[in-house]
C-alpha positions, 0 to 999 in steps of 0.5 A: 285359348289354343296357344299353339294356334295363336302362335302359328296361325298369323304371319309374324309381320302382321302381328308385330304391326299391332303393338307398333301401331299402338306404340305410335298412338301412345307416343302421340298421346305423350307428345300432346301432353308434353306440348300442353304441360312441358312434361310427357306425364302430369307431374305430382306435387313431389315434382312441382311443389305445393301447399298442405293445409290441415283443418279441424272441421265437421264439414264434408269433403264436398263442402271443403271442395266447393269452398276451395274451388278457386284453388288448385286442390290436388287431394282432400283426405279425411283423417278422422277428426281433421282434413288434410288438403294438398294444393298445387302451385299458387301465386303469392297473392293466391297463397296469402288469400288462402292463408287469410281464409284458413286462419279466419274460418278454422281454429287450430289450422295449419298451412305450410308450403311444400317444396318439390322433392325433385328439383329442376336440376334432378329432373333434367338429370333424369332426362339424361340418365334414363336414355343412358340406362336403356343403352346400358341395358341393351349392352348387357342384353347383347353380351348375354345373347350376342345378337343385335336384333334380340337386344333391340327387341328387348329394349323396345319392349321395355320402352313400349311398356313404360310408354303405354303405362305413362300414356294410360296415366295421362288418360286416367288422371294419375300423376307422376309421384314417388309411388308411380316412379317406383312402379315404372321402375318395377315395370322395366325390370319385369319387362326385361325378365319376361323377355329374357325368359322368352329369348332364352327358351327360343334361342338356347333350346332345341326344337320347333320355334313355335313349340318353344314360344308356346312353352315360354308363353305358358310359363310367362302368362302364368307368372304375369297372371299371378302378379296381376291377381296380387296387383288387382287385390291391391287396387281393390283394397286401395279403392274400396276401403270405405266399404269396410269402414266409414273412417277409411278413404281411398288410399291414393298412393296405392291406387296410383301404383296399382293402376300403373302396374296393371296397365304396364303388365297388360302392355308387357303381355302384348309386347312380349308375347305378340311383338317380341315372340313374332319378331323371333319367329321371323328372325328364326325363320330367316335363319333357318332359310339360310341354313342355320340350325334352330 
């Protein structure tokens, strides 16, 4: 791709409109999920609680899934000579019925209840502190660049990265778990890092704005491509481990983390190098028109 042509060919306002339109659609998806489930993303067992069943059997995964079709099965994992089955929340009657069935059909079985790792109180606190973290991040960025527009665009890019990754989680059936929470937090740091790279190059170096953006883009895309290559390798290992040996199954936590990071990094490429870069083009163009040096 000719980066110079890509950066300078289109009007900044039109380019900025693309990521903003995508963000609007993403917010509609998250809002729809919130109305249906009470959360913008589907919560995993760490947030909702559930049950864990361990059975020793020669049945196949398909046989177990059919037998437990009336229960909220989250995952059936083959761990050699036994199966570990995660189930979501159930009523007391369903839990007793499941316990009787497991006890009557399987010897040396185990059924235990798993409480939510994050209580309702902690979830409510997270809803309060996450917006506060974005505000504090904006303050720090403002102290670095001393520019409200620059600070706002960096925070907006980070927010858009997280929102797009969360909407993709909903569409891909990936639940919010301890692993995906860590992946989302990693995306915040990565987004801020790439946007600071861009803004540092454009605001603190001399030269034509488009040339500075192209130089920053070459460095940023190289960094993101390297990271994506590593995450893609993680995704392939987590998804296709069974190719190596029949004793392996899909490693769900690594699969979930890699999916979130892939979606988030692709979103960051768009938000940083299309939305934020063109916002800087527009801002620097206005500043130059007012007689300020670039």
